[in-house]
C-alpha positions as CSV (number, residue, x, y, z in Angstrom):
1,M,-10.9,0.7,5.2
2,I,-9.4,-1.3,7.8
3,N,-11.4,-3.2,10.4
4,A,-14.2,-1.2,8.7
5,V,-13.0,1.7,9.8
6,K,-12.7,4.1,7.3
7,I,-9.3,5.9,7.2
8,P,-9.4,9.7,7.2
9,K,-9.2,12.0,4.3
10,Y,-6.2,13.6,5.9
11,Y,-3.7,11.0,5.2
12,Y,-4.9,11.1,1.6
13,V,-5.4,6.7,0.6
14,H,-4.7,6.7,-3.2
15,P,-3.8,3.6,-5.0
16,I,-0.2,3.2,-6.6
17,T,1.0,0.6,-9.6
18,L,3.9,-1.2,-8.7
19,S,5.5,-3.2,-11.5
20,N,4.7,-6.9,-11.9
21,S,7.7,-8.6,-10.1
22,Q,6.8,-6.6,-7.0
23,V,3.0,-7.5,-7.0
24,Q,4.0,-11.1,-7.7
25,S,6.2,-11.0,-4.7
26,L,3.8,-9.7,-2.2
27,K,1.4,-12.0,-3.4
28,N,4.1,-14.8,-2.8
29,R,4.8,-14.1,0.5
30,A,0.5,-13.6,1.3
31,G,0.2,-17.0,-0.5
32,I,-2.3,-16.3,-2.6
33,H,-2.7,-16.7,-6.4
34,G,-4.7,-16.4,-9.0
35,I,-7.1,-12.8,-7.7
36,N,-6.3,-8.8,-8.4
37,I,-4.4,-7.1,-5.6
38,Q,-4.2,-3.3,-4.8
39,V,-1.7,-1.6,-3.4
40,L,-2.8,1.5,-1.5
41,E,-0.2,4.1,-0.1
42,L,-1.3,6.8,2.7
43,H,0.6,9.9,3.7
44,F,1.4,9.9,7.3
45,D,2.0,13.8,7.3
46,G,-1.4,14.7,4.8
47,H,-2.1,15.0,0.9
48,N,1.4,17.0,0.6
49,G,3.4,15.1,3.0
50,D,6.3,13.1,2.2
51,H,6.0,10.0,5.0
52,L,4.3,6.7,3.3
53,L,2.7,3.7,4.8
54,V,2.7,1.5,1.5
55,Y,0.1,-1.5,2.0
56,S,-2.1,-3.8,0.4
57,E,-6.0,-4.8,1.5
58,I,-6.5,-9.3,0.5
59,G,-9.8,-9.8,1.8
60,E,-9.9,-9.2,5.5
61,E,-6.2,-9.0,5.6
62,V,-4.1,-5.9,5.6
63,Y,-0.1,-6.1,4.5
64,L,2.4,-3.9,5.0
65,V,4.7,-3.9,2.0
66,A,6.4,-0.7,2.9
67,I,7.5,2.4,5.0
68,G,9.3,5.3,4.3
69,T,9.5,8.7,1.9
70,H,9.0,8.8,-1.3
71,S,12.8,9.1,-2.3
72,D,13.5,6.2,-0.2
73,L,10.9,4.0,-2.1
74,F,10.6,4.9,-5.2
75,R,14.5,5.9,-6.2
76,K,14.9,5.0,-9.8
């Protein structure tokens, strides 16, 4: 939900797990400490799509984490 507007189900918004260092980096950039954050992934082209927007809602703020395809963002 962004600005009290629910994101349509078509975009398949769901939580993802980041490494501890990725979470800490996000917290440092946002200047927040001592709270847990949830990172969400949104598929621009629906549930089976591969174009992603990764973001985190912290309080009333929305932080962009990354944009790209699964292979761009989660290459091992």
